[in-house]
C-alpha positions in Angstrom: 0.1 0.0 -0.1 1.0 3.4 -0.9 0.1 6.7 0.6 0.4 9.8 -1.5 -1.5 13.2 -2.3 -4.3 13.0 -4.4 -4.2 14.0 -8.1 -6.8 16.3 -9.8 -7.2 13.7 -12.4 -8.5 11.4 -9.6 -11.2 13.6 -8.2 -14.2 11.8 -9.7 -12.6 8.2 -8.4 -12.4 9.6 -5.0 -15.9 11.0 -5.1 -16.9 7.5 -5.6 -14.6 6.1 -2.9 -15.9 8.4 -0.2 -19.5 7.4 -1.6 -19.0 3.7 -1.2 -17.0 3.9 1.9 -19.8 6.0 3.7 -22.7 3.7 2.4 -21.4 1.4 4.8 -20.3 3.5 7.5 -21.9 3.2 11.1 -22.7 6.9 10.8 -23.3 8.9 7.6 -26.0 11.0 5.8 -25.1 10.1 2.6 -23.5 13.4 1.5 -19.9 13.2 2.6 -18.6 12.5 -1.0 -20.3 16.1 -1.8 -18.6 17.4 1.2 -15.3 16.4 0.2 -15.8 18.1 -3.2 -17.1 21.3 -1.5 -13.8 21.3 0.7 -11.8 20.9 -2.2 -13.5 23.8 -3.9 -13.3 26.0 -0.9 -10.3 28.6 -0.2 -8.7 26.4 2.7 -7.9 23.5 0.4 -4.2 22.3 0.5 -3.2 19.8 -1.8 -0.3 18.1 -0.1 -2.2 16.7 2.8 -5.3 15.7 0.6 -4.1 12.0 0.8 -5.2 8.7 -1.0 -4.4 5.1 -0.2 -3.6 3.1 -3.1 -2.9 -0.7 -3.5 -2.2 -2.2 -6.9 -3.3 0.5 -8.7 -6.7 0.6 -6.8 -7.8 3.7 -4.4 -8.5 2.4 -1.2 -8.7 5.2 1.2 -8.8 8.9 1.5 -8.7 11.9 3.8 -7.8 15.5 3.6 -7.0 18.5 6.0 -8.2 21.8 4.9 -7.7 25.1 6.4 -10.8 26.6 8.6 -11.0 29.1 11.3 -12.5 29.3 14.8 -14.9 32.1 15.4 -12.3 33.9 17.2 -10.2 33.8 13.9 -7.8 31.3 15.3 -6.8 29.2 12.3 -6.8 25.4 12.4 -7.2 22.5 10.3 -10.0 20.2 9.4 -9.3 16.7 9.2 -12.4 15.3 7.3 -13.5 12.9 6.2 -11.7 9.6 6.5 -12.8 6.9 4.1 -11.7 3.4 3.5 -13.5 0.9 1.3 -15.5 -1.9 3.1 -13.2 -4.6 2.0 -10.1 -3.0 3.2 -11.3 -2.0 6.8 -9.2 -3.2 9.8 -6.1 -3.3 8.0 -4.9 0.2 9.7 -5.1 2.0 6.5 -7.5 4.6 8.2 -4.7 5.0 11.0 -1.9 5.1 8.3 -3.8 8.3 6.5 -4.2 10.0 9.8 -0.8 9.5 10.8 0.7 10.9 7.3 -1.9 13.8 7.5 -0.8 14.6 11.0 2.8 14.4 10.0 2.3 16.9 7.0 0.3 19.1 9.0 3.4 19.3 11.8 5.8 20.0 8.6 3.6 23.0 7.8 4.0 24.5 11.1 0.2 24.2 11.8 -1.2 24.9 15.3 -4.1 22.4 15.8 -6.4 20.1 14.0 -10.1 19.5 14.6 -12.4 16.9 13.6 -15.9 15.2 14.1 -15.4 11.7 14.8 -15.4 8.7 17.2 -13.5 9.5 20.3 -12.5 5.9 20.7 -11.1 5.8 17.3 -9.3 9.5 17.2 -8.2 9.4 20.8 -5.4 7.1 19.9 -3.6 9.9 17.9 -3.8 12.2 20.9 -7.3 13.9 19.7 -9.6 15.0 22.8 -12.8 17.0 23.2 -12.8 20.4 21.9 -14.5 21.7 24.8 -11.5 21.0 26.9 -9.4 24.0 25.5 -12.9 25.7 25.1 -14.3 25.2 21.8 -17.8 24.6 21.4 -19.6 23.8 18.1 -22.5 25.4 16.7 -24.0 22.8 15.3 -25.6 20.8 17.9 -22.9 17.8 17.4 -22.6 16.2 20.9 -19.3 17.5 22.6 -17.7 14.2 22.9 -17.5 13.8 19.0 -16.1 17.1 18.2 -12.5 16.9 18.9 -9.1 18.7 18.6 -5.6 17.9 18.6 -3.0 20.6 19.4 0.2 20.1 17.1 1.6 22.8 19.3 1.3 22.1 23.0 -0.7 25.0 24.6 -1.7 26.4 21.2 -5.2 26.6 22.3 -4.7 27.3 25.8 -7.2 30.1 27.3 -9.5 29.5 24.2 -13.1 30.3 24.6 -14.7 30.4 21.1 -16.9 28.3 18.8 -16.6 26.5 15.7 -19.0 26.0 12.8 -18.9 23.0 10.7 -20.6 23.4 7.3 -23.0 20.4 6.6 -21.7 17.7 4.6 
C-alpha cells in the first residue's frame, strides 16, 4: 500500500470512493462525498495533505486536511472525511492516512487540527474533546464527537470560542 497526495484527475474516483466508504459506515448522511468536493473547492484546500491510499493501482482510502478558522479567528485544520472502502477496513489504512496527514500538518507548522468523529478511534492519535481547551460547536453535535489535537502544545490554551462545521 502507498499513501500519497491526491491528483486532480482522481477527483471523480475519490468522489466514488468516499461515497462507497460511507454507504457502509456506522454513521453517515450520504453526503460525505459532496462535502469532500466542497472542501476541495473552498479557499482552505491544501493539496499536499489531501491523501489517498493506493494498492495495486486501486484507490482504497482517502482523507484530507483543509484550513478553517474558529469564530475568534484562530486558524486550524479540519481533518475530514476519513474514508476506507469496506473490503480494506481493519487493516490500519485509516490510521496510516491519519498519521501521514498529521505528519504533513506538523511539517507545515500548523497549530491544531479539529474533526468530528469517534473518540474511541481518534483518541489514539491524541485527539480530545474540543471543549477541553474551550471550543464549542454551533452545529449541535454532541461534545464528545468534536475533537481537537494541538500540534503545538498549549496552542489553544485559554481559548473560549466556537466552531461552525459546514453541513456535509
